[in-house]
C-alpha positions as CSV (number, residue, x, y, z in Angstrom):
1,M,-0.9,8.0,-23.9
2,I,1.2,5.1,-22.3
3,L,2.1,2.6,-25.0
4,P,3.2,-1.0,-24.2
5,P,5.6,-2.0,-22.9
6,F,3.8,0.0,-20.1
7,L,6.6,-0.1,-17.4
8,P,10.4,-0.1,-17.4
9,G,12.4,-2.8,-16.1
10,R,12.1,-6.5,-15.4
11,L,9.6,-8.5,-13.5
12,T,11.2,-9.8,-10.4
13,R,8.4,-11.1,-8.1
14,L,5.0,-12.7,-8.1
15,T,3.0,-12.6,-4.8
16,V,-0.4,-14.6,-4.8
17,L,-2.9,-12.6,-2.7
18,D,-5.5,-14.7,-0.8
19,L,-8.9,-13.1,-1.4
20,G,-11.0,-15.7,0.5
21,L,-13.0,-18.8,-0.3
22,F,-16.0,-19.4,-2.2
23,D,-18.5,-22.2,-2.0
24,V,-20.0,-22.6,-5.6
25,R,-23.5,-23.5,-5.9
26,G,-24.1,-25.1,-2.5
27,G,-21.2,-27.5,-2.1
28,E,-20.2,-28.1,-5.8
29,R,-16.9,-27.0,-4.9
30,I,-15.1,-24.6,-2.8
31,I,-12.5,-22.4,-4.4
32,G,-9.8,-19.9,-3.5
33,I,-10.1,-16.4,-5.0
34,P,-6.7,-15.1,-5.9
35,A,-5.2,-11.7,-7.1
36,Y,-1.7,-11.3,-8.2
37,L,0.9,-8.6,-7.0
38,L,3.7,-8.3,-9.6
39,E,6.9,-6.2,-8.8
40,T,9.6,-5.1,-11.2
41,D,13.3,-4.2,-10.5
42,H,12.3,-0.5,-10.9
43,G,9.9,-0.6,-8.0
44,A,6.7,-0.7,-10.0
45,R,3.7,-2.7,-8.5
46,I,1.1,-4.3,-10.8
47,L,-2.0,-5.8,-9.7
48,I,-3.9,-8.5,-11.5
49,D,-7.7,-8.5,-10.6
50,T,-9.2,-7.3,-7.3
51,G,-11.7,-9.9,-5.8
52,F,-15.1,-9.7,-4.4
53,P,-16.5,-6.2,-3.4
54,P,-15.2,-5.1,-0.2
55,A,-18.6,-4.4,1.2
56,Y,-19.4,-8.0,1.2
57,A,-17.0,-8.4,4.1
58,T,-18.8,-6.0,6.4
59,D,-22.5,-6.5,5.3
60,P,-23.4,-9.9,3.7
61,G,-26.7,-8.3,3.0
62,I,-25.3,-6.4,0.2
63,A,-24.2,-9.7,-1.3
64,D,-27.6,-11.1,-1.0
65,R,-29.3,-7.9,-2.7
66,D,-27.0,-8.4,-5.5
67,G,-28.0,-11.9,-6.1
68,L,-24.9,-13.7,-5.0
69,P,-26.7,-16.8,-3.3
70,V,-27.8,-17.8,-7.0
71,F,-24.1,-18.3,-7.7
72,G,-22.9,-19.5,-4.2
73,R,-21.5,-18.0,-0.8
74,L,-18.6,-16.7,0.6
75,V,-17.0,-19.0,2.9
76,N,-14.0,-16.9,4.4
77,F,-14.1,-13.2,3.5
78,G,-13.4,-10.8,5.9
79,P,-11.4,-7.4,5.9
80,E,-8.2,-9.1,5.3
81,Q,-9.5,-10.9,2.2
82,T,-10.6,-7.7,0.4
83,A,-7.9,-6.6,-2.0
84,A,-7.1,-3.5,0.1
85,G,-6.7,-5.7,3.2
86,A,-4.6,-8.3,1.5
87,L,-2.3,-5.6,0.4
88,G,-2.4,-4.2,3.9
89,L,-0.7,-7.4,5.3
90,L,2.3,-6.5,3.0
91,G,2.5,-3.0,4.3
92,L,0.9,-1.7,1.0
93,A,-2.3,0.2,0.2
94,P,-4.1,0.5,-3.1
95,K,-2.5,4.0,-3.8
96,D,0.7,1.8,-4.1
97,I,-0.4,0.0,-7.1
98,D,1.0,1.8,-10.3
99,L,-0.9,-0.6,-12.9
100,L,-3.9,-2.6,-12.6
101,I,-4.7,-5.2,-15.1
102,L,-8.3,-6.7,-15.1
103,S,-8.5,-10.1,-16.6
104,H,-12.4,-9.9,-17.1
105,G,-15.4,-8.5,-15.4
106,H,-17.0,-11.1,-13.3
107,I,-17.8,-10.6,-9.8
108,D,-14.8,-12.2,-8.2
109,H,-12.2,-10.2,-10.2
110,V,-13.9,-6.7,-10.4
111,G,-14.9,-6.2,-6.9
112,S,-12.7,-3.7,-5.8
113,L,-11.8,-2.1,-9.2
114,P,-12.9,1.5,-8.0
115,L,-10.3,1.5,-5.3
116,F,-7.7,1.2,-8.1
117,A,-9.1,4.0,-10.4
118,H,-6.0,6.3,-9.8
119,A,-3.9,3.7,-11.8
120,P,-4.1,2.9,-15.5
121,V,-6.4,0.1,-16.2
122,V,-5.5,-2.5,-18.8
123,L,-8.0,-5.0,-20.1
124,T,-9.3,-6.0,-23.4
125,A,-11.4,-3.8,-25.7
126,V,-14.2,-6.5,-25.7
127,E,-14.4,-6.7,-21.9
128,R,-14.5,-2.8,-21.6
129,S,-17.4,-2.6,-24.3
130,D,-19.9,-4.0,-22.0
131,P,-22.0,-1.1,-20.5
132,K,-21.1,-2.4,-17.0
133,P,-18.7,-5.0,-15.8
134,R,-20.7,-8.4,-16.4
135,Y,-20.4,-9.4,-12.7
136,F,-22.3,-12.7,-13.1
137,G,-25.7,-13.8,-14.7
138,T,-27.8,-10.8,-15.4
139,A,-26.5,-8.9,-12.3
140,R,-24.9,-5.6,-13.1
141,P,-24.7,-3.7,-9.8
142,I,-21.4,-1.7,-10.4
143,D,-20.4,0.8,-13.1
144,W,-17.0,1.3,-14.7
145,P,-15.2,3.6,-12.6
146,D,-13.7,7.0,-13.8
147,A,-10.2,5.9,-14.9
148,T,-7.6,5.7,-17.6
149,Y,-8.3,2.5,-19.8
150,H,-5.7,1.0,-21.9
151,L,-7.6,-1.5,-24.1
152,I,-5.8,-4.3,-25.9
153,D,-6.8,-7.0,-28.5
154,A,-3.6,-8.8,-29.0
155,E,-0.5,-10.3,-27.2
156,T,0.8,-7.1,-25.4
157,P,4.1,-6.8,-23.3
158,V,3.7,-5.0,-20.0
159,C,7.4,-5.0,-19.0
160,D,10.4,-7.3,-19.5
161,G,9.0,-10.8,-18.2
162,L,5.3,-10.0,-18.3
163,T,3.1,-10.3,-21.4
164,L,-0.7,-10.3,-21.6
165,I,-2.5,-12.9,-23.8
166,P,-6.1,-12.5,-24.9
167,T,-7.6,-15.8,-24.0
168,P,-11.4,-15.6,-25.1
169,G,-13.7,-18.5,-24.0
170,H,-14.7,-18.0,-20.4
171,T,-15.8,-14.6,-21.4
172,L,-15.2,-13.2,-24.9
173,G,-12.7,-10.5,-23.7
174,H,-10.7,-12.6,-21.2
175,L,-7.1,-12.0,-20.6
176,S,-4.4,-14.3,-19.1
177,A,-0.6,-13.5,-18.4
178,I,2.6,-15.1,-19.0
179,L,5.4,-14.4,-16.7
180,D,9.1,-15.2,-16.7
181,L,10.7,-14.8,-13.3
182,P,14.5,-15.0,-12.7
183,E,14.5,-18.1,-10.4
184,T,10.8,-19.8,-10.9
185,G,11.1,-19.2,-14.7
186,R,8.1,-19.4,-16.8
187,V,4.7,-19.1,-14.9
188,I,1.3,-19.2,-16.6
189,L,-1.5,-17.2,-14.7
190,A,-4.3,-18.9,-16.8
191,I,-6.9,-17.1,-14.7
192,D,-10.3,-18.3,-16.0
193,A,-9.0,-19.4,-19.2
194,L,-8.2,-22.7,-17.3
195,N,-10.3,-22.3,-14.3
196,R,-9.7,-25.7,-13.0
197,A,-7.8,-28.8,-14.2
198,S,-11.0,-30.7,-15.1
199,E,-12.3,-28.1,-17.5
200,P,-10.9,-29.5,-20.7
201,G,-12.4,-33.0,-19.7
202,E,-15.7,-31.1,-19.1
203,H,-15.4,-29.4,-22.6
204,F,-15.4,-25.9,-21.0
205,A,-18.9,-26.2,-20.3
206,D,-19.1,-23.1,-18.3
207,A,-17.6,-20.9,-20.8
208,E,-19.4,-18.4,-22.9
209,D,-17.8,-19.9,-26.0
210,P,-16.6,-23.4,-25.2
211,K,-14.7,-23.8,-28.4
212,A,-12.9,-20.4,-28.1
213,A,-11.9,-21.6,-24.7
214,Q,-10.4,-24.7,-25.7
215,A,-8.3,-22.8,-28.3
216,S,-7.2,-20.5,-25.5
217,A,-6.2,-23.1,-23.2
218,D,-4.3,-25.0,-25.9
219,R,-2.4,-21.6,-26.7
220,L,-1.5,-21.1,-23.2
221,L,-0.1,-24.5,-22.6
222,A,1.9,-24.3,-25.8
223,L,3.2,-21.1,-24.6
224,G,4.1,-22.6,-21.1
225,G,5.9,-25.4,-22.3
226,P,6.5,-28.7,-20.0
227,D,8.3,-26.8,-17.4
228,A,6.3,-23.9,-16.7
229,L,4.3,-23.3,-13.5
230,L,0.7,-23.4,-14.6
231,I,-1.6,-21.5,-11.9
232,Y,-5.1,-22.1,-12.6
233,G,-8.0,-19.7,-11.9
234,H,-9.7,-21.6,-9.1
235,E,-8.4,-25.2,-9.0
236,P,-9.5,-26.6,-5.5
237,S,-6.7,-29.0,-5.2
238,Q,-4.0,-26.5,-6.1
239,W,-5.0,-23.6,-4.1
240,P,-3.6,-24.9,-0.7
241,T,-0.3,-25.7,-2.5
242,L,0.3,-22.2,-4.0
243,R,2.8,-19.8,-1.9
244,K,0.7,-17.1,-0.7
245,A,1.5,-13.7,0.8
246,P,3.9,-13.0,2.5
247,A,5.5,-15.7,0.5
248,F,6.2,-15.1,-3.1
249,Y,7.8,-16.5,-6.2
250,A,11.0,-14.9,-7.7
């Protein structure tokens, strides 16, 4: 069994992958869907999250059958916005990923999980305890793939410069990440623990546990400090400003 820290070496690069746009509930807001490719000075590649199911890029009817229109609609989601397609733009393939981190099991994070089942998968024990990934609402169209799962329930180092932080609230098993990069410095990948900048003022109304979500957000902000780069999960105003592949943060 691999014990944390999972990988040798130091984190050197963060690349934000553009996995398309999504129109939430018919115009409420249009959000970007990110995944994060992290690389170390030992050549390891870590992927955080996997975007929507790749089948949605070629057959929108599958999304309809899964009930996606209840949640919203994909605005910009073609083959290059799938996890495999976005990696392909960098000359990589799913097989090149050495470790997958799953923040939580919602549809826009878990969709390509089966493509990365060759790699160890890190997630919280709470999230993995769901019989199937929670997707959204009552929809449960995919199974957990046959993979090696490393289940955590506390702050966990992955390598020098990358620490996972359980941030319950959005879902009860949500994970965020704290990065320390050589040039950029501290980066908070809040993911959906801070979905957008307005969430605290809205009292985390979309969270499964709003009080826990507030506590998790407070913890992340304290860990980040005033000079950290905070990357929200789906902040519409921030998405266009982020460096995206092939650009990166070092």
